[in-house]
N, C-alpha and C positions, 0 to 999 in steps of 0.2 A: 527034928523031922527030919525025916534021913534022905540024906545026902542024894540018892536019886528020883526024890522026890520034891526036891527045889525045882522048883523055879529061875528061870536067868533072866534078870534083871540089867541092862545095859545104860551108865552111866557117860553121856555122850557130852567132850567136852568141845566148842569150840577156838576160835580165836581168841591168842592172850589168857585164857583162863591158865595155863602153867604159869603163869604171874603169881598167880592167889597166894596171899601172904606178906608180897612188896607191892603189887600195884593198888596203892591210892587203902588201905588197911581202912583205914573214916566209911569208905563209902561197900566197899569188900568184903570188912573182914579181915581175923589175921592168922588164919588156916589154911592150908598151902590148899593144895589141890591133892595131892595124898596125903594130906588128915583129913581134905572131908572128904577122901572115896571109904577110909575104914569109917570113918564117921558113916554113911549111909549102910558102908556093909554091915555094922556092925544091926544099926538098925532092921538090914535089910532082910534079914534069917531072921528076925520074929515073925518076918511075915513070909518067911518062907524061901526069901528068894535069895540068890545064891548072884553075887554083885562084881561086874563085868567093866573097868573102869576102858575112853578111849578120849583121846585128846586128840587135837591138828590145830595150827596154825593155817592148812590150806583146805579151802572153802571143796574143793574134788573130793580129797580125804573123804571131806564127815560127810560126802555124797555117796561116794562110792560106799564106804559104810553103811549108813540104810538100806542101799540095793542089797547086802548082802544080809543088813537084817531082814529086809522085806521080801529073799528067802526062806525063813523060816532063824532065823540065826538068830534068835531072840521071843521069849512069852513079855517083856514087856522093855518100856525105856522111857529114861527121862534127859531131856536135850536140852542144853545151855549154850547156843552158838554165838552167844554173844551179842558185838553187831550186827553177824550175819542176820538177826534175825529179824533186822526191821529194813530193810535190800535185796534178801536173797528166794528169788522164784527159783532158782534151781532147789533150792533147799526145801523152800514148803513142796513142790513135785515130788525131790525124794522124798518128803515125809507118809504122803499122800498114798503112797506105792504100801506103805508097813502097817501091816493088820495086824499087831499086836495095839495096843495102848499105849501110845506116851506122853508126859508129861514135858511142860515149857517152862522151865525154871529158870528164877533168876534173883540173883545173891541180895540186889539192888532193888529197888521200888523204882521202878522202869517209869511211871506213871510218875512222880516226883519229880521225876529228874529235865531233860532237853528235851525238849519240842520234837526231836528227832530220833531219842529211846519210846517215845509209844506209842509207835505203832509196833506190833505182830506181823511180819507177813507171815508168816505160819499160824496164827491163833483157830484159822475156819478148820487146820489139818490136822491138829491133838486134842485131846479127848479130856486134859485138865493142863491149869497157869496156876502158877504160884509164883508170887512176886513178892521183894522186903522181905521177907523174913530169913533173911543168910544161909546158914546152913539148916536150922528146923526145916528153912522152903524143900529143899530135898526129900526129907524127910517125911513131910503131910503130904506131899509129891507120892513117894512107894506107898504109902498109908492106903491115899487115893486109888492108884493104879491095883491095889491087893485087890481093894472090894470090887472094883471095875470087875477084875478076873475073876474073882468070884460070884458073881451076879453071871457071868458067864459060861460057868461051870454051873452052876444049877437052874440056867434058863433048857 
């Protein structure tokens, strides 16, 4: 696919995702954040995406990034907010502004972990949710986002 025809997909990583590969590999896997982004970028190309990454441990920075994306900075996004998933209504409200399709992804199976991890306050403002599939969950999410975009273009 020609570079000018590629769509932009943002990988948005929240709190503690910079510690991938070192933080509890039995739960989150041994892949580092850079390796995860490379993995998704390789698969993204096959779906017509240029993949860009952003990670922060500061909630307001993620909210500001979402505000920029709401102004047209992305064709699609995958967000793994980490623990913010469970309580950040600021993140919920910022995601609500984004018109591009968004997938919520978690490496671990949040439904089988602590009670507090089972609640996602952003579930109603994302288009796709994938959890418990490790790095493959990101690949599944980007394929789902590609299908959503193809459906919008065909409509």
